[in-house]
BAFI-3210 file (N, C-alpha, C; in Angstrom, 3 decimals, decimal comma, padded with zeros to 6 digits):
// residues 139
n [1|2|3|4|5|6|7|8|9|10|11|12|13|14|15|16|17|18|19|20|21|22|23|24|25|26|27|28|29|30|31|32|33|34|35|36|37|38|39|40|41|42|43|44|45|46|47|48|49|50|51|52|53|54|55|56|57|58|59|60|61|62|63|64|65|66|67|68|69|70|71|72|73|74|75|76|77|78|79|80|81|82|83|84|85|86|87|88|89|90|91|92|93|94|95|96|97|98|99|100|101|102|103|104|105|106|107|108|109|110|111|112|113|114|115|116|117|118|119|120|121|122|123|124|125|126|127|128|129|130|131|132|133|134|135|136|137|138|139]
n.u [000,835|000,426|001,140|-000,695|-003,007|-004,217|-005,313|-008,178|-009,177|-007,837|-008,863|-011,590|-011,372|-010,434|-012,625|-014,593|-013,622|-013,652|-016,408|-017,430|-016,191|-017,200|-019,949|-020,075|-019,058|-020,927|-023,278|-022,598|-022,507|-025,081|-026,912|-029,152|-028,285|-029,292|-029,189|-031,136|-032,308|-033,753|-032,876|-030,258|-030,312|-029,878|-031,411|-033,929|-035,675|-038,121|-038,829|-038,804|-035,995|-035,625|-033,727|-030,180|-028,932|-027,319|-026,215|-024,908|-023,894|-024,515|-021,988|-022,616|-023,739|-021,529|-020,070|-021,678|-021,535|-018,802|-018,663|-020,325|-018,748|-016,566|-017,734|-018,726|-016,429|-015,500|-017,317|-016,593|-014,016|-014,725|-016,146|-014,136|-012,471|-014,141|-014,205|-011,677|-011,547|-011,072|-008,458|-006,897|-006,775|-006,399|-005,017|-005,977|-008,604|-008,220|-007,064|-009,186|-011,066|-009,917|-009,913|-012,704|-013,557|-012,303|-013,694|-016,290|-015,855|-015,298|-017,795|-019,299|-018,046|-018,612|-021,360|-021,786|-020,750|-022,693|-022,894|-024,553|-027,017|-029,518|-031,197|-030,710|-031,539|-031,832|-029,307|-026,796|-024,615|-025,468|-027,652|-027,208|-026,405|-028,554|-030,661|-032,352|-031,575|-033,680|-034,884|-034,591|-036,552|-036,314|-038,422]
n.v [-001,185|002,202|005,585|007,277|005,810|006,193|008,669|009,193|008,522|010,353|012,706|012,424|012,515|015,144|016,581|015,827|016,937|019,670|020,058|019,518|021,560|023,895|023,567|023,666|026,254|027,883|027,255|028,331|031,098|031,627|030,790|031,526|033,437|033,588|032,893|031,436|030,718|028,343|027,229|026,664|024,611|021,087|018,800|016,611|014,632|015,968|015,935|017,707|018,339|017,665|017,345|016,974|014,089|011,559|008,853|005,664|003,555|000,110|-002,455|-004,465|-003,349|-002,253|-004,569|-006,073|-004,372|-004,541|-007,249|-007,263|-005,779|-007,508|-009,793|-008,574|-007,781|-010,293|-011,075|-009,280|-010,223|-012,781|-012,091|-010,869|-013,083|-014,768|-013,480|-013,924|-016,648|-018,828|-018,375|-018,828|-021,514|-024,735|-024,066|-021,547|-022,234|-023,855|-022,003|-020,182|-021,891|-022,494|-019,911|-019,392|-021,436|-020,611|-018,220|-019,218|-020,739|-018,680|-017,403|-019,466|-019,581|-016,997|-017,111|-019,208|-018,050|-016,205|-013,670|-012,866|-013,105|-011,263|-011,364|-011,269|-012,629|-015,266|-016,238|-018,516|-017,942|-015,712|-016,615|-017,895|-015,782|-013,995|-015,433|-015,835|-017,507|-019,851|-019,275|-021,295|-022,101|-023,068|-025,477]
n.w [000,000|-000,723|000,300|-000,829|-000,875|001,536|001,373|000,948|003,516|005,164|004,078|004,737|007,531|007,894|006,807|008,643|011,064|010,345|009,866|012,454|013,923|012,633|013,132|015,981|016,403|015,012|016,463|018,916|018,404|017,418|019,335|022,144|024,985|027,748|030,751|033,311|036,649|036,555|034,165|034,744|036,568|037,141|034,916|035,758|034,555|034,667|037,314|040,272|042,141|045,536|047,506|047,747|046,298|047,932|047,268|046,992|044,337|044,092|044,025|042,273|039,976|038,622|038,274|036,529|034,341|033,674|033,044|030,812|029,029|028,739|027,493|025,255|023,904|023,299|021,315|019,327|018,723|017,803|015,483|013,924|013,652|012,185|009,761|008,627|008,582|006,765|005,997|008,228|008,976|010,676|012,953|013,648|014,227|016,466|018,248|018,559|019,654|022,141|023,244|023,298|025,019|027,385|027,844|028,173|030,459|032,226|032,279|033,470|035,995|037,006|037,032|038,839|041,166|041,662|040,578|038,551|039,609|040,889|042,989|046,143|048,420|047,662|047,287|048,218|049,904|051,306|052,624|055,062|056,618|056,680|057,747|060,767|063,716|065,369|068,586|071,263|073,962|077,328|078,707]
ca.u [000,000|001,143|000,596|-001,842|-004,195|-004,817|-005,829|-009,612|-009,388|-007,384|-009,834|-012,795|-011,048|-010,396|-013,997|-015,295|-013,168|-014,152|-017,848|-017,652|-015,779|-018,162|-021,216|-019,939|-018,886|-022,215|-024,229|-022,204|-022,873|-026,510|-027,766|-029,501|-027,462|-030,036|-029,322|-031,993|-032,092|-034,329|-032,037|-028,978|-030,503|-029,813|-032,726|-034,172|-036,858|-039,316|-039,046|-038,066|-035,170|-035,873|-032,485|-029,047|-028,913|-026,020|-026,500|-023,871|-024,351|-023,943|-020,903|-023,142|-023,933|-020,243|-019,695|-022,421|-020,981|-017,515|-018,950|-020,834|-017,618|-015,777|-018,405|-018,848|-015,131|-015,431|-018,080|-015,770|-012,977|-015,348|-016,458|-012,874|-012,014|-014,992|-013,868|-010,466|-011,630|-010,460|-007,024|-006,195|-006,577|-006,732|-004,415|-006,931|-009,762|-007,799|-006,898|-010,506|-011,718|-009,356|-010,422|-014,124|-013,676|-011,951|-014,800|-017,407|-015,473|-015,484|-019,234|-019,714|-017,538|-019,368|-022,726|-021,752|-020,505|-023,908|-022,790|-025,667|-028,252|-029,773|-032,041|-029,711|-032,063|-031,705|-027,913|-026,424|-023,688|-026,180|-028,760|-026,854|-026,255|-029,830|-031,610|-032,157|-031,788|-034,821|-034,464|-035,289|-036,747|-036,396|-039,792]
ca.v [000,000|003,471|006,654|007,877|005,006|006,716|010,016|009,325|008,494|011,641|013,711|012,258|013,001|016,608|017,049|015,612|017,946|020,976|020,090|019,635|022,905|024,877|023,377|024,191|027,706|028,480|027,113|029,257|032,467|031,748|030,436|032,540|033,378|034,173|031,862|031,666|029,709|027,083|026,667|026,231|023,425|019,831|018,290|015,297|014,024|016,687|015,858|018,742|017,726|018,229|017,319|016,389|012,647|010,995|007,427|004,896|002,459|-001,166|-002,983|-005,371|-002,606|-002,179|-005,928|-006,425|-003,562|-005,127|-008,517|-006,935|-005,388|-008,712|-010,636|-007,797|-007,888|-011,642|-011,063|-008,572|-011,162|-013,826|-011,535|-010,724|-014,433|-015,318|-012,831|-014,542|-018,050|-019,752|-018,117|-019,218|-022,962|-025,420|-023,332|-020,505|-022,883|-024,280|-020,812|-019,646|-022,854|-022,260|-018,615|-019,531|-022,255|-019,776|-017,284|-020,007|-021,072|-017,447|-017,239|-020,449|-019,160|-015,824|-017,575|-019,992|-017,127|-015,433|-012,288|-012,565|-013,254|-010,003|-011,622|-011,616|-013,554|-016,642|-016,647|-019,443|-017,362|-014,750|-017,276|-018,164|-014,514|-013,325|-016,230|-015,720|-018,825|-019,938|-019,287|-022,350|-021,786|-024,254|-025,610]
ca.w [000,000|-000,784|001,124|-001,524|-000,588|002,757|001,121|001,257|004,963|005,688|003,632|005,553|008,858|007,839|006,635|009,909|012,015|009,898|010,112|013,893|014,334|012,122|013,848|017,333|016,344|014,659|017,567|019,966|018,035|017,121|020,475|023,125|026,189|028,863|031,776|034,465|037,695|036,095|033,104|035,283|037,388|036,380|034,521|036,348|033,959|035,058|038,758|040,983|043,171|046,862|048,267|047,043|046,508|048,295|047,218|046,315|043,511|044,523|043,202|041,246|038,736|037,945|037,908|035,319|033,250|033,289|032,373|029,486|028,180|028,446|026,509|024,029|023,230|022,732|020,069|018,339|018,305|016,993|014,163|013,187|013,331|011,130|008,488|008,083|008,997|005,807|005,891|009,453|009,036|011,920|014,073|014,018|014,849|017,808|019,087|018,891|020,551|023,478|023,688|023,601|026,228|028,536|028,080|028,718|031,825|032,995|032,474|034,469|037,297|037,437|037,292|040,075|042,273|041,908|040,116|037,655|040,373|041,575|044,139|047,150|049,416|047,175|047,223|049,283|050,873|052,136|053,302|056,455|057,324|056,857|058,516|062,206|064,338|066,277|069,988|071,979|075,385|078,178|079,232]
c.u [000,873|000,448|-000,631|-003,128|-004,929|-005,412|-007,336|-009,916|-008,975|-008,356|-011,118|-012,558|-011,035|-011,809|-014,809|-014,908|-013,657|-015,645|-018,153|-017,291|-016,754|-019,487|-021,150|-019,807|-020,204|-023,220|-023,873|-022,671|-024,376|-027,378|-028,024|-028,651|-028,158|-030,216|-030,256|-031,725|-032,623|-033,456|-030,718|-029,095|-030,352|-031,216|-032,879|-035,483|-038,153|-039,603|-038,186|-037,283|-035,398|-034,603|-031,408|-028,996|-027,485|-026,241|-025,388|-024,522|-023,738|-022,897|-021,446|-023,426|-022,629|-019,783|-020,400|-021,899|-019,659|-017,724|-019,484|-019,691|-016,797|-016,435|-018,648|-017,553|-014,964|-016,169|-017,295|-014,668|-013,552|-015,689|-015,194|-012,325|-012,831|-014,664|-012,668|-010,403|-010,872|-008,955|-006,239|-005,917|-006,935|-006,114|-005,333|-008,157|-009,409|-007,654|-008,246|-011,269|-011,214|-009,899|-011,890|-014,340|-013,318|-013,064|-015,996|-017,108|-015,639|-016,955|-019,748|-019,271|-018,345|-020,793|-022,778|-021,540|-021,709|-023,853|-023,943|-027,012|-028,465|-030,651|-031,152|-030,249|-031,957|-030,265|-027,538|-025,550|-024,352|-027,278|-028,433|-026,729|-027,611|-030,831|-031,315|-032,451|-032,970|-034,304|-035,290|-035,384|-036,898|-037,785|-039,816]
c.v [001,239|004,498|007,291|007,073|005,502|008,110|010,133|009,318|009,817|012,749|013,629|012,763|014,530|017,171|016,907|016,666|019,344|021,099|020,256|021,033|023,984|024,757|023,946|025,710|028,395|028,378|028,044|030,674|032,651|031,562|031,625|032,342|034,124|033,124|032,307|030,568|028,350|026,417|026,117|025,010|022,167|019,313|016,865|014,713|014,690|016,666|016,921|018,078|018,434|018,294|016,683|014,891|012,190|009,494|006,735|003,831|001,172|-001,665|-003,850|-004,647|-002,556|-003,552|-006,362|-005,633|-004,133|-006,446|-008,275|-006,573|-006,613|-009,541|-009,893|-007,857|-009,279|-011,703|-010,348|-009,490|-012,280|-013,324|-011,391|-012,092|-015,022|-014,717|-013,515|-016,032|-018,977|-019,563|-018,648|-020,712|-023,526|-024,756|-022,227|-021,069|-023,304|-023,083|-020,237|-020,606|-022,670|-020,953|-018,714|-020,380|-021,463|-018,781|-018,020|-020,397|-019,847|-017,207|-018,223|-020,067|-017,995|-016,217|-018,328|-019,100|-016,237|-014,002|-011,906|-012,684|-012,002|-010,194|-012,149|-012,657|-015,008|-017,121|-017,470|-018,764|-016,315|-015,411|-017,520|-016,876|-013,906|-014,120|-016,069|-017,065|-018,759|-020,063|-020,341|-021,969|-023,076|-024,327|-026,111]
c.w [000,000|000,093|000,480|-001,301|000,660|002,575|001,372|002,758|005,589|005,309|004,453|006,970|008,897|007,695|007,922|010,933|011,636|010,170|011,598|014,387|013,884|012,867|015,260|017,347|016,015|015,798|018,720|019,651|017,820|018,361|021,392|024,367|027,313|029,955|032,904|035,487|037,257|035,031|033,638|036,188|036,536|036,097|035,014|035,854|034,430|036,536|039,430|042,112|044,500|047,692|047,401|047,346|046,802|048,402|046,447|045,451|044,030|043,530|042,071|039,929|037,936|037,487|036,625|034,133|032,761|032,559|030,967|028,546|027,795|027,350|025,197|023,228|022,632|021,402|018,972|017,819|017,442|015,591|013,319|012,787|012,192|009,767|007,835|008,414|008,051|005,695|007,093|009,548|010,404|013,139|014,572|014,699|016,279|018,742|019,496|019,796|021,980|024,053|024,100|024,848|027,480|028,865|028,675|030,171|032,726|033,277|033,527|035,867|037,853|037,798|038,634|041,295|042,572|041,433|039,204|038,355|041,201|042,802|045,265|048,126|048,965|047,148|048,445|050,327|051,757|052,967|054,777|057,254|057,628|057,668|060,001|062,846|065,299|067,707|070,715|073,454|076,163|078,813|080,629]
res [m|e|l|s|d|y|l|p|i|a|l|m|l|v|l|t|l|v|f|a|g|v|s|l|t|l|s|y|f|i|s|y|k|r|p|t|a|e|k|l|e|p|y|e|c|g|i|i|t|e|a|e|t|i|q|r|f|p|v|k|f|y|l|v|a|i|l|f|v|i|f|d|v|e|i|i|f|l|f|a|w|a|v|v|f|l|d|l|g|w|g|g|v|a|a|m|a|i|f|t|l|l|i|i|e|t|l|g|y|v|w|k|r|g|a|l|d|w|n|i|s|r|r|e|r|y|r|t|v|t|e|t|p|a|i|e|t|a|a]
***
């Protein structure tokens, strides 16, 4: 490949940057600049905020997000592998089989640990903590 083969990509990049710059500049000069107290408040889907929310997100939200990224990247690798499937031969099939088995093993491990189960009361490791022992009284 020669450097001239990249000219359309460079031209598209320049056009994109020019379009973004012109759009932002025009919107800055054309827009109204009359800030009011209502406009400066964060928009909360039409609900008026009564107090500042100080709430932490549980770790399970981040865990599910990380798991989504992991399995999403696997799909990207599978797509790229499928595009060059015939060129890779049996070595490529073996490498992708190992990769897929490791991902499936990861899914099984995460599933067994309860990361995908959002109902905490059903989890085995929390069941012993949340159950209160019956108090036996001497008769």
